[in-house]
C-alpha positions in Angstrom: 40.2 -13.0 16.7 40.9 -10.3 14.1 37.2 -9.6 13.9 36.9 -9.0 17.6 40.0 -6.7 17.6 38.4 -4.5 14.9 35.1 -4.4 16.8 36.9 -3.4 20.0 38.7 -0.6 18.2 35.4 0.6 16.8 33.8 0.7 20.2 36.7 2.5 21.7 36.5 5.4 19.2 32.8 5.5 19.2 32.9 6.1 23.0 35.4 8.9 22.5 33.3 10.5 19.7 30.1 10.2 21.8 31.8 11.9 24.8 33.5 14.7 22.9 31.2 15.4 19.9 27.5 16.3 19.9 25.5 16.5 16.8 22.7 18.8 18.0 22.1 21.3 15.3 21.9 25.0 16.1 20.8 27.8 14.0 23.8 29.6 12.7 22.9 32.4 10.3 26.5 33.0 9.4 26.5 29.6 7.6 24.4 28.0 4.9 22.2 25.3 6.2 21.5 21.7 5.1 18.4 19.8 6.3 18.0 16.0 5.6 15.7 13.3 6.9 15.3 9.6 6.2 11.9 8.0 6.3 11.5 7.2 9.9 11.2 3.5 10.7 7.9 1.9 11.8 7.9 0.4 15.3 7.2 -3.2 14.3 10.3 -5.0 15.6 14.0 -5.1 15.1 15.5 -3.4 12.1 17.6 -5.4 9.7 20.6 -5.0 7.5 18.4 -3.7 4.6 17.4 -0.6 6.6 21.0 0.4 7.2 21.6 1.0 3.5 19.5 4.2 3.3 20.5 5.3 6.8 24.2 5.1 5.7 23.6 7.1 2.6 21.9 9.8 4.7 24.8 9.9 7.2 27.5 10.1 4.4 25.7 13.0 2.7 25.4 14.9 6.1 29.1 14.3 6.9 30.0 15.6 3.4 27.9 18.7 3.9 29.5 19.4 7.3 32.9 19.2 5.8 31.9 21.7 3.2 31.0 24.1 6.0 27.3 23.7 6.1 25.2 23.8 9.3 23.5 20.4 9.2 20.3 19.2 10.7 19.9 15.4 10.6 17.1 14.4 13.0 15.4 11.1 13.6 12.0 9.9 14.7 9.8 6.8 15.1 6.7 6.0 13.2 4.5 4.3 15.8 1.1 5.0 14.3 -1.2 2.4 12.9 -1.2 -1.3 13.6 2.4 -2.7 13.6 3.3 -2.0 17.2 -0.1 -3.3 18.4 0.2 -6.4 16.2 3.6 -7.3 17.6 2.4 -6.8 21.2 -0.6 -9.0 20.5 1.6 -11.8 19.1 3.8 -11.6 22.2 0.7 -11.7 24.4 -0.4 -14.9 22.6 3.0 -16.4 23.0 3.4 -16.9 19.3 6.4 -19.2 19.0 7.9 -17.7 15.8 7.6 -14.2 17.4 9.3 -15.2 20.6 12.0 -17.0 18.6 12.5 -13.9 16.5 12.9 -11.7 19.6 15.4 -14.0 21.1 17.4 -14.4 17.9 17.7 -10.6 17.8 19.1 -10.5 21.3 16.0 -9.5 23.3 16.6 -10.4 27.0 14.2 -12.9 28.4 13.0 -10.5 31.1 12.1 -7.9 28.5 9.8 -10.2 26.5 7.1 -10.2 29.1 7.2 -6.4 29.4 6.8 -6.1 25.6 3.2 -7.3 25.9 2.4 -3.6 26.8 2.4 -1.6 23.6 3.6 1.6 25.2 6.6 -0.2 26.7 7.2 -1.9 23.4 7.4 1.5 21.5 9.8 2.9 24.1 11.9 -0.3 24.1 12.4 -0.4 20.3 12.9 3.3 20.1 15.9 2.9 22.4 17.1 -0.2 20.4 17.1 1.8 17.2 19.1 4.6 18.8 21.6 2.7 20.8 22.1 -0.6 19.0 21.8 0.7 15.4 22.2 4.4 14.9 24.8 5.1 17.5 26.5 1.8 16.8 26.9 2.8 13.2 28.3 6.2 14.1 25.4 8.2 12.6 25.7 11.9 13.2 22.1 12.3 14.2 20.5 15.1 16.3 18.9 13.1 19.1 17.7 16.2 20.9 14.9 16.2 18.3 13.9 12.5 18.4 10.2 12.1 18.4 7.4 9.6 18.0 4.2 9.9 16.0 2.1 8.9 19.0 3.6 11.6 21.4 1.2 14.3 22.6 3.1 17.1 20.8 3.1 15.3 17.5 -0.6 14.6 17.8 -1.2 18.4 18.2 0.8 19.0 15.1 -1.1 16.5 13.0 -4.4 17.9 14.2 -3.3 21.3 13.0 -2.3 19.8 9.6 -5.8 18.5 9.1 -7.4 21.7 10.2 -5.5 23.4 7.4 -6.4 20.8 4.9 -10.1 21.2 5.8 -9.8 25.0 5.6 -8.4 24.7 2.1 -11.3 22.4 1.0 -9.0 19.4 0.6 -11.0 17.0 2.9 -14.1 15.3 1.7 -16.5 12.6 3.0 -18.0 9.8 0.9 -18.7 6.0 0.9 -15.5 4.0 0.4 -14.4 0.4 -0.1 -11.4 0.1 2.2 -8.9 -2.7 3.1 -10.1 -4.2 6.3 -8.7 -6.8 8.7 -11.4 -8.7 10.6 -9.2 -8.7 13.7 -7.6 -5.2 13.6 -10.0 -3.1 11.6 -9.1 -1.0 8.6 -5.5 -1.3 7.4 -3.3 0.5 4.8 -2.3 -1.6 1.9 0.7 -0.1 0.0 4.2 -1.0 -1.0 5.7 0.2 2.3 3.7 -2.6 4.1 3.1 -0.5 7.2 0.2 -2.6 8.3 0.5 -5.8 6.3 3.0 -8.7 6.2 2.1 -9.8 2.7 0.5 -8.3 -0.4 1.5 -4.7 0.1 1.8 -4.2 -3.6 -1.7 -5.6 -4.3 -4.1 -3.5 -6.3 -7.7 -3.0 -5.4 -9.7 -4.3 -8.4 -13.2 -3.0 -9.1 -15.2 -5.9 -10.4 -18.7 -5.9 -11.8 -20.9 -8.8 -10.5 -23.1 -9.9 -13.4 -26.1 -11.7 -11.9 -26.9 -14.9 -13.9 -30.2 -16.7 -13.2 -29.2 -20.2 -12.4 -30.8 -23.5 -11.5 -32.8 -24.0 -8.3 -33.7 -20.2 -8.5 -30.1 -19.4 -7.6 -28.2 -16.2 -8.6 -24.7 -16.9 -10.0 -22.8 -13.7 -9.5 -19.9 -13.8 -11.9 -17.1 -11.2 -11.2 -15.6 -9.5 -14.3 -13.5 -6.5 -15.1 -15.1 -6.4 -18.6 -18.8 -6.2 -18.2 -19.2 -5.4 -21.9 -18.2 -9.0 -22.7 -21.5 -10.4 -21.3 -22.7 -10.4 -24.9 -20.0 -13.1 -25.7 -20.6 -15.5 -22.8 -20.8 -19.1 -23.9 -20.8 -20.9 -20.6 -20.3 -20.6 -16.8 -17.4 -22.2 -15.0 -17.8 -23.7 -11.5 -15.2 -25.7 -9.6 -16.9 -29.2 -9.1 -14.7 -29.9 -6.0 -15.7 -26.7 -4.1 -18.5 -26.6 -1.6 -20.3 -23.4 -2.4 -22.3 -21.3 0.0 -25.9 -20.2 -0.7 -26.3 -16.8 0.8 -29.5 -14.8 1.0 -29.0 -11.4 -0.6 -32.1 -9.1 -1.1 -34.4 -12.1 -0.7 -32.6 -14.3 -3.3 -30.1 -17.1 -2.9 -26.7 -16.3 -4.3 -24.1 -19.0 -5.0 -20.6 -18.1 -3.7 -17.4 -19.7 -2.7 -16.9 -19.6 1.1 -14.2 -17.0 0.6 -16.5 -15.0 -1.8 -19.3 -15.1 0.8 -17.0 -13.6 3.5 -15.9 -10.9 1.2 -19.4 -10.0 0.0 -20.7 -9.9 3.6 -18.2 -7.0 4.3 -19.3 -5.1 1.2 -23.1 -5.6 1.2 -23.9 -5.9 4.9 -27.2 -7.8 5.0 -25.9 -11.2 3.7 -26.8 -14.4 5.5 -25.7 -18.0 4.8 -28.8 -20.2 4.2 -27.3 -23.3 2.7 -24.4 -25.2 1.0 -24.1 -26.9 -2.3 -21.3 -28.8 -4.0 -20.2 -27.4 -7.3 -20.5 -30.8 -8.9 -24.2 -30.8 -8.3 -24.7 -27.9 -10.7 -22.4 -29.1 -13.5 -24.4 -29.8 -16.7 -27.3 -27.5 -15.7 -27.8 -24.1 -17.3 -28.1 -20.5 -16.4 -29.3 -17.3 -18.2 -27.0 -14.5 -19.2 -28.3 -11.1 -17.8 -29.7 -8.7 -20.3 -29.4 -11.0 -23.3 -31.4 -13.8 -21.5 -29.5 -16.4 -23.4 -29.2 -19.9 -21.8 -25.7 -21.2 -21.4 -24.4 -24.4 -19.7 -22.5 -24.7 -16.4 -19.3 -26.5 -17.0 -16.6 -28.0 -14.7 -13.7 -25.7 -14.1 -11.3 -27.3 -11.6 -9.0 -24.3 -12.2 -11.5 -21.9 -10.7 -9.9 -20.5 -7.5 -12.5 -20.1 -4.7 -10.2 -17.4 -3.2 -10.6 -15.2 -6.2 -13.6 -12.9 -6.3 -16.8 -15.0 -5.9 -15.5 -18.4 -7.2 -18.1 -18.1 -10.0 -16.6 -17.4 -13.5 -18.3 -16.6 -16.8 -16.6 -17.7 -19.9 -16.0 -15.5 -23.0 -13.6 -17.6 -25.1 -13.6 -15.3 -28.1 -12.0 -12.5 -26.0 -10.4 -14.2 -23.0 -7.4 -16.4 -23.8 -7.8 -18.4 -20.5 -11.4 -19.2 -21.3 -10.5 -20.2 -24.9 -7.8 -22.7 -23.9 -9.9 -24.0 -21.0 -12.7 -24.8 -23.4 -10.3 -26.5 -25.8 -8.7 -28.5 -22.9 -12.2 -29.6 -21.7 -13.1 -30.7 -25.3 -9.9 -32.8 -25.4 -10.6 -34.4 -22.1 -14.1 -35.4 -23.0 -13.0 -36.9 -26.3 -10.4 -39.0 -24.6 -11.8 -39.8 -21.2 -14.9 -40.2 -19.1 -17.9 -37.9 -19.4 -19.5 -38.2 -15.9 -22.0 -35.3 -16.6 -22.9 -36.2 -20.2 -21.4 -33.0 -21.5 -19.5 -34.1 -24.6 -22.1 -33.1 -27.2 -22.9 -29.9 -25.4 -19.2 -28.8 -25.1 -18.4 -29.8 -28.7 -21.2 -27.5 -29.8 -19.9 -24.4 -28.0 -18.3 -21.9 -30.4 -16.7 -18.6 -29.4 -19.0 -15.6 -29.9 -17.1 -12.7 -31.3 -18.5 -9.3 -30.1 -15.6 -6.9 -30.5 -13.6 -5.9 -33.6 -10.3 -4.1 -33.1 -7.7 -2.7 -35.5 -5.2 -5.4 -34.7 -7.7 -8.3 -34.3 -10.5 -7.7 -36.8 -11.1 -11.5 -37.3 -13.6 -13.8 -35.8 -12.4 -15.4 -32.5 -9.5 -13.1 -31.8 -8.5 -14.8 -28.5 -8.3 -18.1 -30.3 -6.2 -16.6 -33.1 -3.8 -15.1 -30.6 -3.5 -18.2 -28.5 -2.7 -20.3 -31.6 -0.2 -17.8 -33.0 1.7 -17.8 -29.6 1.8 -21.6 -29.6 -0.1 -22.1 -26.3 -0.7 -25.8 -25.8 -2.7 -25.8 -22.5 -3.7 -23.9 -19.4 -0.4 -24.6 -17.7 1.5 -22.2 -20.0 0.6 -19.3 -17.6 3.2 -16.8 -18.7 2.1 -17.0 -22.4 -1.6 -16.8 -21.4 -0.9 -13.7 -19.2 0.9 -12.0 -22.1 -2.0 -12.9 -24.4 -4.6 -11.6 -22.0 -2.8 -8.3 -21.5 -2.3 -7.9 -25.3 -5.9 -8.5 -26.3 -7.4 -6.6 -23.4 -5.2 -3.6 -24.2 -5.9 -3.7 -27.9 -9.7 -4.1 -27.5 -9.9 -1.4 -24.9 -8.1 1.2 -27.1 -9.4 0.4 -30.6 -12.3 -2.1 -30.0 -15.8 -1.5 -31.3 -18.9 -3.6 -30.2 -20.6 -5.4 -33.1 -24.3 -6.0 -33.9 -24.6 -8.9 -31.3 -24.3 -6.2 -28.6 -27.9 -5.1 -29.1 -28.4 -1.5 -28.0 -24.7 -0.9 -27.6 -23.6 -2.0 -31.1 -21.2 0.4 -32.8 -19.9 1.9 -29.5 -16.3 1.9 -28.6 -15.1 -0.4 -25.8 -13.2 2.5 -24.2 -16.5 4.5 -23.9 -19.0 1.8 -23.1 -17.8 0.3 -19.8 -19.1 2.8 -17.3 -22.3 3.5 -19.3 -23.1 -0.2 -19.4 -22.5 -0.6 -15.7 -24.8 2.2 -14.8 -27.5 0.9 -17.2 -27.4 -2.6 -15.8 -27.2 -1.4 -12.2 -30.4 0.6 -12.8 -32.2 -2.6 -13.8 -30.7 -4.7 -11.1 -28.5 -6.9 -13.3 -25.1 -5.9 -12.0 -23.5 -5.0 -8.6 -20.1 -3.5 -7.8 -17.6 -5.8 -6.0 -14.0 -5.1 -4.9 -11.2 -7.5 -4.4 -7.4 -7.5 -4.3 -5.2 -8.5 -7.2 -3.4 -10.9 -4.8 -3.8 -12.2 -1.3 -3.1 -9.6 1.4 -2.3 -10.7 5.0 -2.4 -8.4 8.0 0.5 -8.3 10.4 -1.8 -10.2 12.8 -1.9 -13.1 10.3 -5.5 -12.6 9.2 -6.5 -12.3 5.6 -7.4 -8.7 4.6 -10.8 -8.1 2.8 -12.4 -5.0 1.3 -15.2 -3.4 3.4 -17.7 -0.7 2.6 -17.2 2.3 4.8 -20.2 4.6 4.7 -18.7 7.8 6.0 -15.1 7.8 5.0 -13.0 10.9 5.0 -10.5 11.5 2.2 -7.7 13.9 1.4 -8.5 15.3 -2.0 -5.3 14.6 -3.8 -7.3 14.6 -7.1 -7.7 18.4 -6.7 -6.6 19.8 -10.1 -4.9 22.9 -8.7 -3.0 21.0 -6.1 -1.8 18.5 -8.7 -0.8 21.1 -11.1 1.2 23.1 -8.6 2.9 19.9 -7.3 3.9 18.8 -10.8 5.3 22.2 -11.6 7.3 22.2 -8.4 9.1 18.9 -9.3 10.8 20.9 -12.1 12.6 22.9 -9.5 13.5 20.0 -7.2 16.7 17.8 -7.1 15.3 14.3 -7.5 17.6 11.3 -7.5 17.7 9.1 -9.5 16.9 10.7 -12.8 14.5 7.8 -13.5 12.3 8.9 -10.6 12.5 12.6 -11.6 10.9 11.6 -14.8 8.3 9.3 -13.2 7.1 11.6 -10.3 5.0 14.0 -12.4 3.0 11.1 -13.8 2.6 9.6 -10.3 1.2 12.9 -9.0 -1.2 13.2 -11.9 -2.4 9.7 -11.4 -2.7 10.1 -7.6 -6.4 10.0 -6.5 -8.2 10.8 -3.3 -6.8 8.8 -0.3 -8.9 7.6 2.6 -7.2 9.3 5.6 -8.9 7.8 8.7 -9.5 4.4 10.2 -11.6 3.0 13.0 -10.4 0.3 15.3 -7.5 -0.5 17.5 -5.1 2.0 15.8 -2.4 4.1 17.3 -2.2 7.7 16.1 -4.0 11.1 16.2 -7.8 11.3 16.5 -9.4 12.9 13.5 -10.6 16.4 14.5 -13.9 16.0 12.6 -15.0 12.5 13.6 -14.7 11.3 17.2 -13.3 7.8 17.5 -11.6 7.8 14.1 -7.8 7.8 13.9 -5.7 9.4 11.1 -4.0 6.5 9.2 -0.3 6.2 9.1 0.5 7.4 5.6 -1.6 10.5 6.1 0.1 11.4 9.4 3.6 11.1 7.9 3.6 13.7 5.2 4.5 17.0 6.8 6.6 15.7 9.6 10.0 17.3 8.7 8.4 20.5 10.0 7.8 19.0 13.4 11.5 18.4 13.9 11.9 22.1 14.2 9.5 22.1 17.2 10.3 18.7 18.8 13.6 19.9 20.2 11.8 22.5 22.4 9.1 20.0 23.4 11.8 17.4 24.5 13.7 20.0 26.5 10.5 21.1 28.3 10.9 24.7 27.1 7.7 24.4 25.0 4.7 23.0 26.8 2.4 20.8 24.8 -0.7 22.7 25.9 0.7 25.8 24.2 0.7 24.0 20.8 -2.6 25.1 19.4 -3.7 26.3 16.0 -2.5 29.8 16.6 0.9 28.6 17.6 1.5 26.5 14.5 0.0 29.2 12.2 2.6 31.6 13.5 5.6 29.3 13.4 4.9 27.7 10.0 2.7 30.3 8.1 3.8 33.5 9.7 0.3 34.4 10.6 -0.4 36.8 13.5 2.1 38.7 15.7 4.3 37.5 18.5 2.5 40.0 20.7 -0.6 37.9 20.3 0.9 35.3 22.7 1.2 35.5 26.5 4.5 37.1 27.4 5.9 33.9 29.0 5.6 32.1 25.7 7.0 34.7 23.4 10.7 33.9 23.8 10.5 30.3 22.8 7.9 30.7 20.1 10.0 33.4 18.4 13.1 31.1 18.6 11.1 28.3 16.9 9.8 30.7 14.2 13.3 31.8 13.5 14.5 28.2 13.4 11.8 27.3 10.9 12.8 30.2 8.7 16.4 29.1 8.9 16.2 25.3 8.5 13.3 25.1 6.0 12.8 24.1 3.2 13.8 20.5 3.6 16.8 19.8 1.3 16.5 16.0 1.0 13.9 13.4 2.0 15.7 10.1 1.6 13.9 6.7 1.5 13.5 3.4 -0.2 11.9 2.7 -3.5 8.8 1.4 -1.8 7.9 5.1 -1.1 8.0 6.1 -4.7 4.2 5.8 -5.3 2.9 6.5 -1.8 5.0 8.5 0.7 6.9 10.8 -1.6 3.9 12.0 -3.6 1.8 12.8 -0.5 4.9 14.3 1.3 5.2 16.8 -1.6 1.5 17.5 -2.1 0.9 18.2 1.6 3.7 20.7 1.6 2.4 22.4 -1.5 -1.2 22.4 0.0 -0.3 23.9 3.4 3.2 25.5 3.5 4.2 28.8 1.9 5.8 28.3 -1.5 9.3 29.2 -0.3 9.1 26.3 2.2 8.3 23.6 -0.4 10.8 20.7 -0.4 14.0 20.9 -2.5 14.9 17.3 -3.0 14.1 13.6 -2.9 16.7 10.8 -2.8 15.4 7.3 -3.6 17.5 4.2 -2.9 16.8 0.6 -3.9 16.7 -2.4 -1.6 19.0 -4.9 0.0 17.4 -8.2 -1.0 17.5 -11.7 0.1 18.7 -14.4 -2.2 16.3 -14.6 -5.1 15.7 -10.9 -5.1 12.9 -10.7 -2.5 13.0 -7.5 -0.4 14.2 -8.0 3.2 11.4 -7.1 5.6 10.9 -7.3 9.3 7.5 -9.0 8.7 9.0 -11.8 6.6 11.9 -12.8 8.9 15.0 -14.3 7.5 17.0 -11.1 7.7 20.4 -11.1 9.4 20.1 -9.2 12.8 22.2 -6.1 12.8 24.1 -7.0 16.0 25.2 -10.3 14.5 26.3 -8.5 11.3 28.2 -5.9 13.3 30.0 -8.6 15.3 30.9 -10.5 12.2 31.8 -7.8 9.7 32.4 -4.6 11.8 30.6 -1.3 11.3 33.2 0.2 9.1 33.1 -2.7 6.7 29.3 -2.6 6.5 29.3 1.2 5.9 31.8 0.7 3.1 29.8 -2.2 1.7 26.6 -0.1 1.5 28.4 2.8 -0.2 30.3 0.8 -2.8 28.4 -2.4 -3.5 26.4 -0.8 -6.2 24.6 2.4 -7.3 21.8 3.5 -5.0 19.3 2.9 -7.9 19.9 -0.8 -8.0 19.0 -3.7 -5.7 21.9 -5.5 -4.1 21.8 -9.0 -2.7 22.9 -9.4 0.9 
């Protein structure tokens, strides 16, 4: 009963505030301004209690600034670009039981569910939910007159202008690219914000080398490795005897691949055709030849070989790979004590690690064996120790390792210098192929496993540009960045940041790329400069500014000060001049506030696009990063994972004031808190 009384009191005063107080920000040149945004939420379903932490911080900061006499601009928007809204609509169209249950649990009326099959209706529906059920209900002092969506006509004009400017500055380039790709939805973005994926957003794209071993039955055994220089130390090949492998025709030869490896390879090499199948057990005990060295090595049973990882074909280098060393020892032990169905005992007993690298810390023979023994690893199931050993030896050999005389033409060369040279040399003679895979499984929001696909004519934003990087790093010294930890990290992130593919083809929502018809600008690339659009959106929403007036000349004048107001038709001059003065007043952005998932993706590109396009005085002043509200066990609460308490339920149970106080006082912003 007490809970209901508190909620009733909250609602009463919220209605009074809504009737009597408006939060629309107006330019007031007699007062100092303050402009804050939070990372606008993606339209992929209901928000959850985790979102409200950052939103509450933003509102508290804005309220504080108002009380200090500032004129405050606190706008909101909706990130509808990409796949999330489409994926949700498709799941509703299919009648997916978990999706329907999720909608009902969050209070979606039965009659609305049918309408949500239409993606345009879905975007409009959830935009209203975010405003009315969350932001208004929490009493946020937001300027709704500027609310905008990234798929609105005006915003698309703005993004088109942004890419025209990037191209004029030489910051767009086109080249072949291996990109994350969903077989159902087309290209997707894989990053910690998980805009397009439901699992694996933190996966890395690994660049493997496929070493092509000549196997039995004239088969090619393509073994994926991150260390091609270790081919000189291969002692055997591992195949999973329980896996049914695919024989695929590639360039006229039969390649042995796991089913999953075949699918992945077909997206990267194009002309790949399945021509047969063979059980791994049929090849155990046979031999294959190591490329370049032409040594013959046995094929051994590796039930630990995961067919989902790379090609499902694994070369063994026990002297320099702790996993291979312990696997070989385990197999020797099994053959001594148990059955030997393939007659391998004498062969396996005769296998000795081949040392090919000498490093400062591990100058001895068989360094991996030495490390595994010193760490007390007993078998393959001690994964944590083996992972630690692998990181240790790989790091040491990369930084101080030198190849020995067994490495033929490459003897005496440093490991850190040889990798790329060796790859090029072996590619030139047809013994190696590039291959890309994720460091962990990635699942699209539609439920399909994401693969890597070769895109021939992919456009990139050149974030690797040295001048852009240098200017961006220098600007961080003048910014207010919270917490201090991220202020120290950001320069390194900017220096590490490489070119980013900026367009996708498929069933995406967003802005068409101006230099390639049918391609859509991907959702990270269309959400970097958007604080500037909030200056314009107010006038678009009111109808005072017509979308057809928003051409390159318009944006150049408003944001860059190029041209004269007299260059525009007289009927447009009044509103355009107001917008220009608004921009000069409200910019630069004082704080961009968002969760820690944006530390390595959104915040760097947000800063670099401002530095690339905007005048120096308009570069952003601050970034505020907050950590997550987690589920039990520390996992981030996410819309795509379910399990998060719906906001209306939490409000009814705890009350808005209690929740706001909880977010503000449960812990410092730079720490995760468990809900």
